[in-house]
N, C-alpha and C positions, 0 to 999 in steps of 0.2 A: 914141335907139335904144340898146338894150343889146347890147354885143358883147363876147365873152369869148374869149380865146385860151388853149388848154390844152395841156399836155404829159403823156404817159405815164399813170400810174395816177390822177392828179388828174382825168383825163377822166371816168372811171367815177364817181368820187365826185361830181363836179359834175353829171353827168347824172342821178344818183339824187336829188340835192338838187333839181334842177329838176323832176323828176317828182313829187316830194312837194309841191312848191309849185304845180304845175299846177292841181289842183282849186281852190285858193284864187285863183289868178291868172286861170284860164280863158284862158290865152294859148298860142298855138302857138309851138313851138320849132323852129328850122331849124338844120341842120348843113351847114357848108360847109368847104372847105379853102382857106386863103389862098395867096398867091403864094409864101410861104416854106415851104409844106407843113404848116403848123400847122392843127389842127382848130379851127374857130370855131363857137360856138353863139350864136344871136341870136334875138331875138323879132320881127325884121323879115325878111320874105322877101328873100333876097339877089338873086333875079331873079323876074320876073313868073310864070315857070312852076315855081318852087320849091314843093315839097310839104313840110308839117311832118313831123317824125319822130314816131314812136310810141314812147313810153316806158312801160315796165311800171309798174304801180301798186306802191307800197311797202307792205310789211307793217307794221302798227302794233301794238305790244304794249303794253298798259297796264302800268304799274309796279305790282308787288304792294304791298299795304298790310299791315303787320304790327302786331299788338297789342303794346303795351308790356308788359314783364313787371311783375307786381305788385311793389310795393316790399317789401323784406324787413323783417319785423317785428323791432324791436330791443327787447329787454327791458333789464334793468339794465346798467350800463356796458359789459360786453363778453361776457356769456354767449353772445350770438349771434355773436361774432367767430370766424372760422375760424382754424385753427392757423396758416396762413400770415400772416394779419393780426396775430395775437398775436406771432408771431416778429418781424415788422417792428416792431410797437409796442414790444416789449421787447428790441430788438436791442442796447441798451446795458447789458444785465444783466451785472454784473461783481462780482468779489470786491474789496473794498477793504481787507480784512484777512484773512490776513496779507499783507504786501508780499512780492513775490518774494524768496526766500532770507532772509527775516527770521529773526533769532535771538531766541528766547524765553528769557530768563534770570530766575531767581528768581520764577517764576510757579507753582511747585509742579508743574512739568512739564505745564502746561496751555497751550493756545493759544486765542485768540479769533478766530473766523471771522465775517466780516461781508460782506454783499452790499449792492449799491445799484443803482438804476435811476432814470432821470428820471421815469418813470411810477409813479403809485400802483398797487399791485397791485389788479387787478380782482377782483370776487368770484369765488370758485371757484378762484383760483390760489393756489399755495403754493410753499414752497421746501424742498428736502431737502438737508441738509449731508452731505458725505462726507469721511472722512479715510482716506488710503491705499486708496482705492477702495471702502471699506465705508461704507454708510449709517450715520450716527451719530444721525440724528433721523428722526422721522416727518415727514410733510408739515406745515409750519408757516408762519406769516406773519411771525414775528419776524425782524428783520434781523440779529441776532447770535446766536452760539452759542459757549459756552465748552466746550472738550473735557474729557473725563475725563482723568486723568493719562496721559501718553504716555511711552513709552520715550525715553531720550536718543537723539538722532540726527535724521536727515532724514525728513520726512513730506511728504505732499501733501494740500492742501485743495481741495475742489471743491464747487460748489452747483448744483443743477438747479432751474430754475423749471418747475413742472408745472401742468397743468390739473386739473380736478376728477376726471378719470379717471387721473391720474398719468402722462399723456403729456407727454414733455419738450418744453417750448416753447423754452427757452434753457439753455445751460450756461455757467457761469463757472469758469474754472480748467482744468486743475489748476495750483495755485500751490505750489511747494516752500517749506517752512519748516523751521527747525531748533529742536529742544528741546535747550537747553544746561543743564548742571549745573556748579556749582562743585565742584572736586575736594575731597574731605574728607581732612584731615590729611596732605597730601603724597602721597597715593596716586596 
């Protein structure tokens, strides 16, 4: 004999579960109250004159089925990459020269600016070098650039990694550096 004692809101949940099982079981369910005042549901009549309870039928909703999205076509290494994916891929883009506050002596007042990343540049990407906030190159793939002669003093280098439309993917810098000159004849 199946006999279950229930309290509070569990009662409703159990009643609904029993109702959903009824067509499959084709069993009558009886409701009584025990000596302690607890509601009891059973599949056996508690007395010869007990009548089964009537439970409402549950609504059944079929789960929807969804078509899988078509896979995204990928052409060469990253033309199809989104800007966000490229930013993540090239998150380690950095200037490796000049070092912060590096002094350049005896270089004809020029400085070498160089970038690096762990990833090979994907087709369509390039780098633009900047000195003191001004672009000093067009978009290029070379990893180094030697500046034209600069005035003595402090300058800043920066490099932008850009896509085919010159949208900035990553920025390295700014890095301060100093062009130094030997004084001439005790001046």
